[in-house]
PLY file of the C-alpha trace (Angstrom):
ply
format ascii 1.0
element vertex 204
property float x
property float y
property float z
element edge 203
property int vertex1
property int vertex2
end_header
-89.13 30.27 -117.18
-86.30 27.39 -116.31
-83.47 28.79 -118.45
-80.61 26.03 -116.78
-80.52 22.32 -114.95
-77.54 21.43 -113.43
-77.84 17.96 -112.40
-76.95 14.05 -112.39
-77.57 12.51 -115.90
-79.77 9.26 -115.13
-81.04 8.37 -118.66
-80.43 9.01 -122.01
-82.76 7.33 -124.97
-82.53 9.63 -127.72
-84.50 12.28 -128.11
-85.21 12.16 -124.27
-82.68 12.43 -121.28
-83.77 12.60 -117.58
-81.65 14.80 -115.04
-81.88 14.30 -111.44
-81.94 17.55 -109.48
-82.15 17.57 -105.90
-84.46 14.27 -106.24
-86.65 15.74 -108.88
-85.95 14.41 -112.31
-86.65 16.51 -115.01
-87.56 14.93 -118.40
-85.50 16.76 -121.24
-85.75 16.55 -124.82
-82.53 17.38 -126.66
-81.35 17.33 -130.20
-78.74 14.92 -131.37
-76.03 17.92 -131.50
-76.36 17.96 -127.57
-77.15 14.38 -127.02
-73.60 13.37 -128.54
-71.92 16.10 -125.91
-73.31 14.31 -122.75
-71.36 12.77 -120.39
-72.06 9.32 -119.13
-74.61 8.48 -116.89
-74.21 8.99 -113.47
-72.20 12.13 -114.28
-73.52 15.88 -113.56
-74.60 17.80 -116.61
-75.04 21.14 -116.91
-78.23 22.48 -119.69
-79.26 25.82 -121.26
-83.08 25.08 -121.31
-85.89 26.43 -122.96
-89.34 25.96 -121.49
-92.93 25.61 -123.49
-96.30 25.34 -121.95
-99.00 24.24 -123.84
-102.66 23.27 -122.59
-102.04 19.48 -122.45
-98.26 19.50 -121.51
-95.58 21.65 -119.87
-92.03 20.59 -122.14
-88.53 21.18 -121.22
-85.97 21.18 -123.96
-82.21 21.31 -123.36
-78.94 22.59 -124.97
-75.32 22.17 -124.44
-74.43 24.85 -126.50
-76.20 28.50 -126.35
-76.14 28.95 -130.59
-78.75 26.29 -130.23
-80.66 27.45 -127.84
-80.80 30.69 -129.59
-81.55 29.14 -132.71
-84.19 26.89 -131.27
-86.01 29.79 -130.17
-86.10 31.56 -133.38
-86.87 28.63 -135.36
-90.17 27.86 -133.38
-91.07 31.84 -134.39
-91.22 30.53 -137.83
-94.48 29.56 -139.44
-94.79 25.78 -139.91
-92.12 25.05 -137.22
-92.95 23.80 -133.84
-90.74 22.76 -130.98
-90.66 18.98 -132.46
-89.29 20.06 -136.03
-86.92 22.66 -134.77
-85.61 19.71 -132.43
-85.45 17.71 -135.74
-83.27 20.18 -137.21
-80.82 20.57 -134.50
-80.71 17.17 -134.93
-79.36 17.05 -138.44
-77.10 20.39 -137.88
-75.88 22.60 -135.50
-76.43 26.42 -135.41
-73.16 27.06 -136.92
-74.23 24.38 -140.07
-77.37 25.73 -140.46
-76.21 29.17 -140.33
-74.05 28.06 -143.24
-76.83 26.72 -144.86
-78.73 29.56 -144.83
-75.63 31.86 -146.20
-75.33 28.95 -149.13
-79.17 28.97 -149.73
-78.69 25.29 -149.21
-82.25 23.96 -149.82
-81.58 20.77 -150.56
-79.96 20.12 -146.99
-83.21 21.32 -145.55
-85.26 19.13 -147.52
-83.60 15.80 -146.90
-84.80 16.44 -142.94
-87.90 14.49 -141.86
-91.04 17.01 -141.77
-89.27 20.16 -143.66
-90.97 19.85 -147.23
-89.88 22.31 -149.85
-92.29 25.24 -149.12
-91.10 25.11 -144.91
-87.19 25.20 -146.48
-87.90 27.92 -148.42
-89.47 29.86 -145.90
-86.80 28.91 -143.17
-84.07 30.36 -145.83
-85.91 33.61 -146.28
-86.99 34.19 -142.44
-83.76 32.76 -140.74
-81.64 34.63 -143.23
-82.51 37.95 -141.25
-82.79 36.58 -138.01
-79.10 35.30 -138.20
-77.56 37.97 -140.46
-75.99 39.32 -137.42
-74.52 36.18 -136.09
-73.42 34.20 -139.35
-69.84 35.80 -139.04
-69.40 34.72 -135.70
-71.10 31.23 -136.38
-69.32 30.61 -139.50
-65.90 30.83 -138.15
-66.68 28.14 -135.28
-65.33 24.85 -135.23
-68.13 22.17 -136.28
-65.69 19.21 -136.09
-67.47 16.45 -134.38
-66.76 15.11 -130.63
-64.38 12.29 -130.26
-66.31 8.92 -129.74
-65.72 6.38 -127.44
-66.67 3.47 -129.73
-67.58 0.75 -128.29
-69.40 -2.71 -129.40
-73.04 -3.34 -127.94
-75.45 -5.87 -129.56
-78.31 -3.40 -129.25
-76.76 -0.14 -131.27
-78.05 -0.74 -134.77
-81.39 -1.18 -133.19
-81.12 1.81 -130.55
-79.62 3.96 -133.47
-82.66 3.19 -135.93
-85.44 3.75 -132.78
-83.51 7.08 -132.20
-84.43 8.15 -136.15
-87.74 7.16 -136.13
-88.26 9.41 -132.71
-86.95 12.30 -134.76
-89.59 11.72 -137.48
-87.93 9.24 -140.04
-90.18 6.24 -141.30
-88.96 2.89 -139.83
-87.81 1.22 -143.01
-86.04 4.55 -144.01
-84.51 4.76 -140.70
-83.13 1.14 -141.27
-81.39 2.15 -144.74
-79.97 4.96 -143.01
-78.41 3.11 -140.71
-77.49 0.20 -142.72
-76.12 2.55 -145.22
-73.46 3.94 -142.41
-72.92 0.67 -140.38
-69.53 -1.04 -141.31
-67.47 -3.18 -139.63
-65.91 -1.04 -136.85
-66.97 -1.32 -133.73
-69.25 1.58 -132.33
-72.04 2.92 -130.00
-75.44 4.07 -131.11
-74.62 7.71 -131.27
-71.79 7.37 -133.60
-74.48 5.36 -136.09
-76.53 8.23 -135.37
-74.36 10.97 -136.52
-72.61 9.07 -139.38
-76.41 8.81 -140.50
-77.34 12.25 -140.01
-74.47 13.51 -141.54
-74.77 11.29 -144.89
-78.40 12.59 -145.29
-77.54 16.44 -144.90
-74.48 16.30 -147.36
-76.27 13.99 -150.14
0 1
1 2
2 3
3 4
4 5
5 6
6 7
7 8
8 9
9 10
10 11
11 12
12 13
13 14
14 15
15 16
16 17
17 18
18 19
19 20
20 21
21 22
22 23
23 24
24 25
25 26
26 27
27 28
28 29
29 30
30 31
31 32
32 33
33 34
34 35
35 36
36 37
37 38
38 39
39 40
40 41
41 42
42 43
43 44
44 45
45 46
46 47
47 48
48 49
49 50
50 51
51 52
52 53
53 54
54 55
55 56
56 57
57 58
58 59
59 60
60 61
61 62
62 63
63 64
64 65
65 66
66 67
67 68
68 69
69 70
70 71
71 72
72 73
73 74
74 75
75 76
76 77
77 78
78 79
79 80
80 81
81 82
82 83
83 84
84 85
85 86
86 87
87 88
88 89
89 90
90 91
91 92
92 93
93 94
94 95
95 96
96 97
97 98
98 99
99 100
100 101
101 102
102 103
103 104
104 105
105 106
106 107
107 108
108 109
109 110
110 111
111 112
112 113
113 114
114 115
115 116
116 117
117 118
118 119
119 120
120 121
121 122
122 123
123 124
124 125
125 126
126 127
127 128
128 129
129 130
130 131
131 132
132 133
133 134
134 135
135 136
136 137
137 138
138 139
139 140
140 141
141 142
142 143
143 144
144 145
145 146
146 147
147 148
148 149
149 150
150 151
151 152
152 153
153 154
154 155
155 156
156 157
157 158
158 159
159 160
160 161
161 162
162 163
163 164
164 165
165 166
166 167
167 168
168 169
169 170
170 171
171 172
172 173
173 174
174 175
175 176
176 177
177 178
178 179
179 180
180 181
181 182
182 183
183 184
184 185
185 186
186 187
187 188
188 189
189 190
190 191
191 192
192 193
193 194
194 195
195 196
196 197
197 198
198 199
199 200
200 201
201 202
202 203
C-alpha cells in the first residue's frame, strides 16, 4: 500500500498530476479540492494517497487533506460508487461540504454532480450518514473557504477548464455552458474558473 507521496510536482492537468520522487514519476489522480491547493510546477508537494489495484491497472489517488482521503475510502465502499465517481464527488465538494450535505439530506446537491443519479444520491445519504456520524460535528466546524487564487491571464484558460470538467464526466456542451456562465471580464486561471463552475452547480 502506498499511503504517502512526497516529491516534485512536474505536471498537472485535472484530474491527473505527475509527481517525481527520486527520478521516478508517479501518475496520480486528484479531486479538484486537492488540485486547488497544489503548489506551482517545480515545487515540492506531499500527498496522502490511496492505492487501487485492478486486473488491468494500478491506480493512485492523492489528497492534501486527510478528511478527503477518509471520505474517498468510505465512498468507494458504497454500492455503485467506484473510485472515478468518488473523485467526481470530491471535485464538486470537499469532505466538510459533503458532511454538511448529508446532515441536511441535500439530495439536489448530489444529483447536480455528473454521474450521480437520484438513486445513487439517496443511497449515499443513507449509507454515509452512519459512516460520517462521528465526524459530522468535527467537520462541520472546519473552514471551507476557498484558497486564494493568483489570477493570471492565459488564452487557454477556458479550454483547459472545459477539458477538466469533461474529464470529470460532464458532457462537452454542458462543460462549455458551465464555464461560460461563470467566466467574466476578470483575468483568471483555469483552476479559478473550474472552482466557480463547480460551486455554481452545487449551489443551484
